TORKOL-4160 file (C-alpha; in steps of 0.2 Angstrom, whole numbers, padded with zeros to 4 digits, m for minus):
164
<pt num="1" X="0000" Y="0000" Z="0000"/>
<pt num="2" X="0007" Y="0017" Z="m0005"/>
<pt num="3" X="0007" Y="0031" Z="0007"/>
<pt num="4" X="0006" Y="0048" Z="0000"/>
<pt num="5" X="0014" Y="0061" Z="0011"/>
<pt num="6" X="0015" Y="0080" Z="0009"/>
<pt num="7" X="0029" Y="0087" Z="m0001"/>
<pt num="8" X="0038" Y="0092" Z="0016"/>
<pt num="9" X="0033" Y="0081" Z="0031"/>
<pt num="10" X="0039" Y="0085" Z="0048"/>
<pt num="11" X="0048" Y="0070" Z="0056"/>
<pt num="12" X="0046" Y="0070" Z="0075"/>
<pt num="13" X="0059" Y="0060" Z="0085"/>
<pt num="14" X="0053" Y="0052" Z="0101"/>
<pt num="15" X="0062" Y="0041" Z="0113"/>
<pt num="16" X="0049" Y="0027" Z="0113"/>
<pt num="17" X="0032" Y="0036" Z="0113"/>
<pt num="18" X="0029" Y="0039" Z="0094"/>
<pt num="19" X="0012" Y="0029" Z="0094"/>
<pt num="20" X="0006" Y="0037" Z="0110"/>
<pt num="21" X="0010" Y="0054" Z="0104"/>
<pt num="22" X="0002" Y="0052" Z="0087"/>
<pt num="23" X="m0014" Y="0045" Z="0095"/>
<pt num="24" X="m0014" Y="0060" Z="0107"/>
<pt num="25" X="m0012" Y="0073" Z="0093"/>
<pt num="26" X="m0025" Y="0065" Z="0082"/>
<pt num="27" X="m0037" Y="0065" Z="0097"/>
<pt num="28" X="m0036" Y="0084" Z="0098"/>
<pt num="29" X="m0037" Y="0090" Z="0081"/>
<pt num="30" X="m0052" Y="0088" Z="0069"/>
<pt num="31" X="m0049" Y="0080" Z="0052"/>
<pt num="32" X="m0034" Y="0070" Z="0059"/>
<pt num="33" X="m0030" Y="0051" Z="0058"/>
<pt num="34" X="m0017" Y="0038" Z="0060"/>
<pt num="35" X="m0012" Y="0033" Z="0042"/>
<pt num="36" X="0001" Y="0019" Z="0045"/>
<pt num="37" X="0011" Y="0011" Z="0059"/>
<pt num="38" X="0028" Y="0003" Z="0054"/>
<pt num="39" X="0035" Y="m0010" Z="0066"/>
<pt num="40" X="0052" Y="m0017" Z="0068"/>
<pt num="41" X="0055" Y="m0034" Z="0061"/>
<pt num="42" X="0066" Y="m0048" Z="0068"/>
<pt num="43" X="0082" Y="m0038" Z="0061"/>
<pt num="44" X="0078" Y="m0024" Z="0073"/>
<pt num="45" X="0086" Y="m0013" Z="0079"/>
<pt num="46" X="0071" Y="m0012" Z="0091"/>
<pt num="47" X="0062" Y="m0026" Z="0098"/>
<pt num="48" X="0052" Y="m0036" Z="0085"/>
<pt num="49" X="0035" Y="m0030" Z="0083"/>
<pt num="50" X="0038" Y="m0013" Z="0092"/>
<pt num="51" X="0034" Y="0003" Z="0083"/>
<pt num="52" X="0047" Y="0011" Z="0072"/>
<pt num="53" X="0036" Y="0025" Z="0064"/>
<pt num="54" X="0019" Y="0031" Z="0064"/>
<pt num="55" X="0012" Y="0041" Z="0050"/>
<pt num="56" X="m0002" Y="0053" Z="0054"/>
<pt num="57" X="m0012" Y="0068" Z="0047"/>
<pt num="58" X="m0017" Y="0083" Z="0057"/>
<pt num="59" X="m0029" Y="0095" Z="0047"/>
<pt num="60" X="m0022" Y="0088" Z="0031"/>
<pt num="61" X="m0003" Y="0090" Z="0036"/>
<pt num="62" X="0006" Y="0074" Z="0036"/>
<pt num="63" X="0018" Y="0070" Z="0050"/>
<pt num="64" X="0029" Y="0055" Z="0054"/>
<pt num="65" X="0033" Y="0050" Z="0072"/>
<pt num="66" X="0049" Y="0040" Z="0075"/>
<pt num="67" X="0054" Y="0030" Z="0090"/>
<pt num="68" X="0073" Y="0034" Z="0088"/>
<pt num="69" X="0078" Y="0032" Z="0106"/>
<pt num="70" X="0084" Y="0045" Z="0119"/>
<pt num="71" X="0098" Y="0053" Z="0108"/>
<pt num="72" X="0088" Y="0069" Z="0103"/>
<pt num="73" X="0075" Y="0079" Z="0112"/>
<pt num="74" X="0063" Y="0093" Z="0106"/>
<pt num="75" X="0068" Y="0112" Z="0107"/>
<pt num="76" X="0057" Y="0127" Z="0106"/>
<pt num="77" X="0068" Y="0132" Z="0091"/>
<pt num="78" X="0055" Y="0123" Z="0081"/>
<pt num="79" X="0037" Y="0124" Z="0085"/>
<pt num="80" X="0020" Y="0121" Z="0077"/>
<pt num="81" X="0009" Y="0137" Z="0075"/>
<pt num="82" X="m0009" Y="0134" Z="0075"/>
<pt num="83" X="m0021" Y="0148" Z="0069"/>
<pt num="84" X="m0037" Y="0149" Z="0078"/>
<pt num="85" X="m0053" Y="0158" Z="0072"/>
<pt num="86" X="m0061" Y="0159" Z="0089"/>
<pt num="87" X="m0057" Y="0160" Z="0107"/>
<pt num="88" X="m0067" Y="0144" Z="0110"/>
<pt num="89" X="m0056" Y="0135" Z="0097"/>
<pt num="90" X="m0040" Y="0143" Z="0105"/>
<pt num="91" X="m0045" Y="0138" Z="0123"/>
<pt num="92" X="m0049" Y="0120" Z="0118"/>
<pt num="93" X="m0033" Y="0117" Z="0110"/>
<pt num="94" X="m0023" Y="0126" Z="0124"/>
<pt num="95" X="m0032" Y="0115" Z="0137"/>
<pt num="96" X="m0029" Y="0099" Z="0128"/>
<pt num="97" X="m0011" Y="0102" Z="0122"/>
<pt num="98" X="m0005" Y="0109" Z="0139"/>
<pt num="99" X="m0010" Y="0094" Z="0149"/>
<pt num="100" X="0006" Y="0087" Z="0157"/>
<pt num="101" X="0016" Y="0100" Z="0148"/>
<pt num="102" X="0023" Y="0118" Z="0151"/>
<pt num="103" X="0014" Y="0134" Z="0148"/>
<pt num="104" X="0025" Y="0148" Z="0141"/>
<pt num="105" X="0022" Y="0166" Z="0136"/>
<pt num="106" X="0013" Y="0174" Z="0121"/>
<pt num="107" X="0003" Y="0159" Z="0116"/>
<pt num="108" X="0017" Y="0146" Z="0117"/>
<pt num="109" X="0016" Y="0130" Z="0126"/>
<pt num="110" X="0026" Y="0114" Z="0127"/>
<pt num="111" X="0016" Y="0098" Z="0127"/>
<pt num="112" X="0019" Y="0083" Z="0138"/>
<pt num="113" X="0031" Y="0076" Z="0124"/>
<pt num="114" X="0041" Y="0091" Z="0124"/>
<pt num="115" X="0034" Y="0098" Z="0107"/>
<pt num="116" X="0032" Y="0117" Z="0106"/>
<pt num="117" X="0016" Y="0124" Z="0100"/>
<pt num="118" X="0010" Y="0142" Z="0097"/>
<pt num="119" X="m0009" Y="0143" Z="0099"/>
<pt num="120" X="m0013" Y="0160" Z="0092"/>
<pt num="121" X="m0029" Y="0169" Z="0085"/>
<pt num="122" X="m0029" Y="0172" Z="0067"/>
<pt num="123" X="m0033" Y="0190" Z="0070"/>
<pt num="124" X="m0017" Y="0193" Z="0079"/>
<pt num="125" X="m0007" Y="0194" Z="0063"/>
<pt num="126" X="m0019" Y="0207" Z="0056"/>
<pt num="127" X="m0018" Y="0217" Z="0072"/>
<pt num="128" X="0001" Y="0217" Z="0072"/>
<pt num="129" X="0002" Y="0221" Z="0054"/>
<pt num="130" X="m0009" Y="0236" Z="0056"/>
<pt num="131" X="m0003" Y="0252" Z="0046"/>
<pt num="132" X="m0005" Y="0262" Z="0062"/>
<pt num="133" X="0010" Y="0258" Z="0072"/>
<pt num="134" X="0002" Y="0264" Z="0089"/>
<pt num="135" X="m0011" Y="0251" Z="0087"/>
<pt num="136" X="0000" Y="0237" Z="0083"/>
<pt num="137" X="0012" Y="0241" Z="0097"/>
<pt num="138" X="m0003" Y="0242" Z="0110"/>
<pt num="139" X="m0007" Y="0224" Z="0104"/>
<pt num="140" X="0011" Y="0218" Z="0105"/>
<pt num="141" X="0012" Y="0225" Z="0123"/>
<pt num="142" X="m0004" Y="0217" Z="0128"/>
<pt num="143" X="0001" Y="0200" Z="0120"/>
<pt num="144" X="0018" Y="0201" Z="0129"/>
<pt num="145" X="0008" Y="0201" Z="0146"/>
<pt num="146" X="m0001" Y="0185" Z="0141"/>
<pt num="147" X="0002" Y="0166" Z="0143"/>
<pt num="148" X="m0013" Y="0160" Z="0134"/>
<pt num="149" X="m0019" Y="0173" Z="0121"/>
<pt num="150" X="m0036" Y="0182" Z="0125"/>
<pt num="151" X="m0044" Y="0189" Z="0109"/>
<pt num="152" X="m0055" Y="0201" Z="0119"/>
<pt num="153" X="m0040" Y="0208" Z="0128"/>
<pt num="154" X="m0031" Y="0210" Z="0111"/>
<pt num="155" X="m0046" Y="0218" Z="0104"/>
<pt num="156" X="m0047" Y="0231" Z="0118"/>
<pt num="157" X="m0029" Y="0235" Z="0116"/>
<pt num="158" X="m0031" Y="0237" Z="0098"/>
<pt num="159" X="m0046" Y="0249" Z="0099"/>
<pt num="160" X="m0040" Y="0259" Z="0114"/>
<pt num="161" X="m0036" Y="0277" Z="0111"/>
<pt num="162" X="m0020" Y="0284" Z="0118"/>
<pt num="163" X="m0022" Y="0299" Z="0129"/>
<pt num="164" X="m0012" Y="0315" Z="0124"/>
C-alpha cells in the first residue's frame, strides 16, 4: 500500500512514545487520523513488533513520528503554529495540548512530549500588521503580558485610544 505524504513532512523524533504521541495529537485536532504504523522486524534494531514509525495527518498535514531512542529531544527552536478563528477553538486546543506540559508566554506551550506549539488567534497577525504603528504596538504590549492569548483583551488594546 502506497502512502502519500506531503511534499515536506515533519519527522518527530521520540524516545519510545511515537504511537502514544500520534494518538494524542489525532485525538485533539479535527480532520486527523493515523495513516500507517511501521513495526520493527526480527532484524531490529528495536524489539520485533515494536513501533518504528507512525504516519499521521493533522488537518491535512502529514507527520511521521519515529521511535529513535533517547539521543535527541525537542527544542522550542522549532514549533507548530496553530491559527485559531475563535477564542473557543484557542481555549480548547490550549487546554488539551498543555495537559502534562509547560505553559509559556505569548501563546506558546510545550506539550507533555516536549513539542512546542504556538496557539494563536488568526486576527493577531492582522492586528500586528496594522498600518497604524500605535495600534500594533498596543497589541504587542498586551500580548507580551499573556500566557494563553485572549482575543477580547487584544481587541481592547487594539481599539483603545492613547491619551495625549
